[in-house]
C-alpha positions in Angstrom: 51.9 0.2 70.2 50.7 -3.2 69.0 51.6 -4.2 65.5 48.8 -4.5 63.1 48.2 -7.5 61.0 49.0 -6.8 57.4 45.6 -8.0 56.4 44.0 -5.3 58.5 46.1 -2.6 56.8 45.2 -3.9 53.4 41.4 -4.1 54.2 41.5 -0.6 55.6 43.2 0.9 52.6 41.0 -1.1 50.2 37.9 0.2 51.9 39.1 3.8 51.3 40.2 3.1 47.8 36.9 1.2 47.1 34.9 4.3 48.0 36.7 6.2 45.2 36.3 3.2 42.9 32.6 3.1 43.6 32.2 6.8 42.9 34.3 6.4 39.7 31.9 3.6 38.5 28.9 5.8 39.4 30.2 8.8 37.4 31.2 6.6 34.5 27.6 5.5 34.2 26.4 9.1 34.0 26.6 11.1 30.8 28.9 14.2 30.8 30.7 13.2 34.0 33.9 11.7 32.4 36.3 14.0 34.3 34.8 13.1 37.6 35.0 9.4 36.8 38.7 9.6 35.8 39.5 11.6 38.9 37.8 9.1 41.2 39.4 6.2 39.5 42.8 7.8 39.7 42.3 8.3 43.4 41.3 4.7 43.8 44.7 3.7 42.3 46.7 6.5 44.1 45.4 5.9 47.6 47.0 2.5 48.0 50.2 3.5 46.3 50.6 6.6 48.4 49.3 5.3 51.7 50.5 1.7 51.7 53.1 1.0 54.4 55.0 -1.8 52.5 55.3 -3.0 49.0 53.0 -5.9 49.9 50.3 -3.5 51.1 50.7 -1.4 47.9 50.3 -4.5 45.8 47.4 -6.2 47.5 45.2 -3.1 48.2 44.2 -2.3 44.6 43.7 -6.0 44.0 41.3 -6.0 46.9 39.6 -2.7 46.2 38.8 -3.2 42.5 36.7 -6.3 42.8 34.6 -4.7 45.5 34.0 -1.4 43.8 31.4 -2.7 41.3 29.4 -4.7 43.8 29.4 -1.8 46.2 28.1 0.5 43.5 25.4 -2.0 42.6 24.3 -2.4 46.3 24.5 1.3 47.2 23.3 3.1 44.1 21.0 0.5 42.6 19.4 -1.2 45.6 19.5 1.2 48.4 19.1 4.6 46.7 16.6 3.6 44.1 14.5 2.0 46.9 14.7 5.0 49.2 14.4 7.7 46.5 12.1 5.8 44.2 
């Protein structure tokens, strides 16, 4: 089996963690959804810590996922869904 480049592992894990981060931001914006927001944000942190192969992967994945969670939320929820659903 070919070795993966560490950057690919970090991006893959960051994408998964970013999904939970985006959901956490979405639930944080809604009233009465605080437990869901905390659960999603906890998963956004736990995914890289539990699934990272090396310490480097575990360190870089949250740093990569966090900055992309808010823009992903803005693009997905604000631009796409509000345009489609009105």
